N, C-alpha and C positions, 0 to 999 in steps of 0.2 A: 504493500500500500504506500509506503514512504517513497518508493521509486516513482510511482504515478504522480505524487505531489511534486517531486523534484523535476520531473519532465514538464509538468504543467507550469511550474515556476520558471523554468528555463525558457519555455515558449513565451510566457508573459514578458520576461525581460527582453527577449529579442524583439517582440512586438513593440515594446515601449522604446527601445533604442531606435528602431526604424521610424517610429512616429516622432521622436525627438528631432530627427533629421529634417522633418517637414515643418517644424515649429519656427516661426520667425523670431520668437523671443528666446531661443536657445542657441548658445554659441559653444562649439565643441572643438577647440583647436587641439592639434597633436602636441605632445611634449616638445618636440623639436620646433614647432611653430612658435611656441611660447618662449623657448630659450633663445631662438635665433632672431628675435625682434618681432614681438607680437604687434600686428598692425593696429589693433584697437587700443593699445596703451596710449593714453593721452587723447583719445578720440571718442570716448564714450558719450560725450555730449552730442556728437553727430549721430550716433546710433539712436539715442533717445529723441533727437531733434529738438533739444532744448538745453538751456544752461542751468537747470535746476540741480540742487545738491544731490550727490550720489551716495547711497547708503549700501553697505555690504552686509550680507548674512553669511557667515562662514560655517561650513558644515551644515548646510541648510536642510538636509534630509528631504522630507516630502515638500518642503517649500511653504509650509503653512504660515510661518512667521513673515516671510517675504511678501506673500500675497496679502495677508492681513494688514501689514504695515503699508503696503501700496494702496489699499482701499482707504485706510485712515488718513493717508498723507499724499493727496494727489499732486502736491507741489514739490514732491521729492521723487527721485528715481531709485529703484531698489534692484540689487543684483544678488540672487541666491547662488552660492558657490558650493559645489560638492563634486567629488570624483565619481559618485554613483548616480549616473544618469537615469537609471530605472527608478530611482527613488524620487528625484525631483520632477520626473515626468508628470506626476499628479499636480504639483504646483504650477508647472508651465501650462498644462492643459486648462487648469482652473483660471489662470490669469488671462489666457486667450478667450475662454468662454465668457469671462466677466468683462472683457473689453479693456483690461488694464494695460495701457500702453507704457506705464511707468514701472513695469516689473519684467525682469529678464533673468535668465539662468545661465551660468557659466560652468562648464564641466572641466575642472582642472584640479590639481593637487594644491592644497593650501600653502605648501612650502614654496610654490612658484608664484605666489600672489604678487610679489614685488616686480615680476616681469609682466604682469597682466594689466597694471595700472601705472600711470606716470606719477612722479612725485607731486604731492599736494592735490591729487585729483579727487580724493575721497573725503567726504565730510563726517561720516560716521561708520562704525563697524559694530555689528552685533555678533556675539558668539553665544549660541543658544543650545544648551544641553549637549556639550561635546563629551566624548569619551574621556573620563578623568585620567586614564592611564595611570592607575594607582601604583603599580609595581615600579620599583626604583629603576629597573633596567629600561622602562618605557618613559622615563622622565623627559627625554628629548622630544617625544612625540606629543607632549601636552601642548595644547594650542595657546598657552599663556606663559611660556618660558620667555626669558629675556630675548633669546634669538628671534622668536616669533613676534614679540612686541616691537622690536626694532624694525622688523619688516613692515609691520602695520604702521608704525610711526612715519616711515618713509613715504607711504602713499597717502597718508592723512594730511589734510591741510592744517594750518597752524593752530586752529581752534578745534581740531577734530576730536570727537568723542568716541569712547569705546564702552561697550556694555558686555558683561558676562552674566548670563542667567543660567543657573544650573541647579540640579537636585543634589549635587555632590558637595557636601560640606567640606570634604577634603580639598577639592579644587578651589573652592571659595577661599579657604584659609591659605592655600598655596599661593594664589594670586595676590592676596593681601601681603603676604610675606615678600614676594617679588617687588611689589610696588613700594613697600616700606624700605627696601634696600636703597632706593634712590629718591630723588626729589620729585616724585610723581604726585599728581593731584588726584586724590580720591574724593570724588564729589558726593558719592552716596554709597553706603555699604550696609547690608542687613542680611542676617542669616535665615530670616523667615519673613519674607516680604508681605505675605498674606495675613500675617499676624502683627504687622507693624502698625504703630499709632498713626503714621502718615505714609501709607503705601504709595510708591512711585507709580503714577498712572501709566507711564510709557512701558513699564515692566509688568503691570497687572491687567491691562486692558485686553491683552491677547493671551490666549492659552492654547497650546498645542494639544493634540489628542493624548499624547503620553503625559504631558503635564497635568491634564485633568485627572488621569489615572493616579498619578503620584499624590495629588491633593486628596482624592477619595480615600487613599490609604493613610492619610495623615502625614505624608512625607513633606517636610519643609522645602520651600523653593528659595534659593539664595540669589542675591543680585548685587552687582557692583557696577557703578558708573564712574569712569575715570579718564584722565588724560596722562599720557606718558611724556617723559622728558629725558631722553637720552642724549640731548644736545645735537640732534641731527638737523634741526631747523635753524635758519639764519636769524 
């Protein structure tokens, strides 16, 4: 029986990969295209046909957050980024069906992000429910290490904001530690935002499917809003 489900799952993935190729809001460069001079870096305003601020969601999964943010903020452009195109297929399809011209999806690895955008091109970055990579040997893969934060800072504009929303208290504490190592600006931090006396609207107005499940089980959702300062800006 498990083999049947595996076959059906593979067929669904192939179908979604094919459908992604027809979506005007999905960009899928090869690794070489990204590394050898990605044509869209610095030209995303042309893709969206406006000069509105650009917001990224890293590790966007099904793209629920990107789509919801796009609906709530028509004056901003949103790009969901993930290497798993079969996952964000749902978000891309929903955005098209909803007529959201300000939502797009980029299939690439997060560690290549500084090749996908020009310096200062991005105004905000959301990291929503990433794998916390708790084991020590996986430390370098955590999306909030200094190495990753320096990459994000490079593509963010001078006032660029970052957000981490996660159910992992470990990752929440880890990022606070990284931020406190330097002169970074922590604008808001809470270990249980839905039980906060002043819950941040930008972090509580949207709930993903899995987030709703976490809340039903009584699992706290943590959130940090911050700016980095590694000295890369003039």
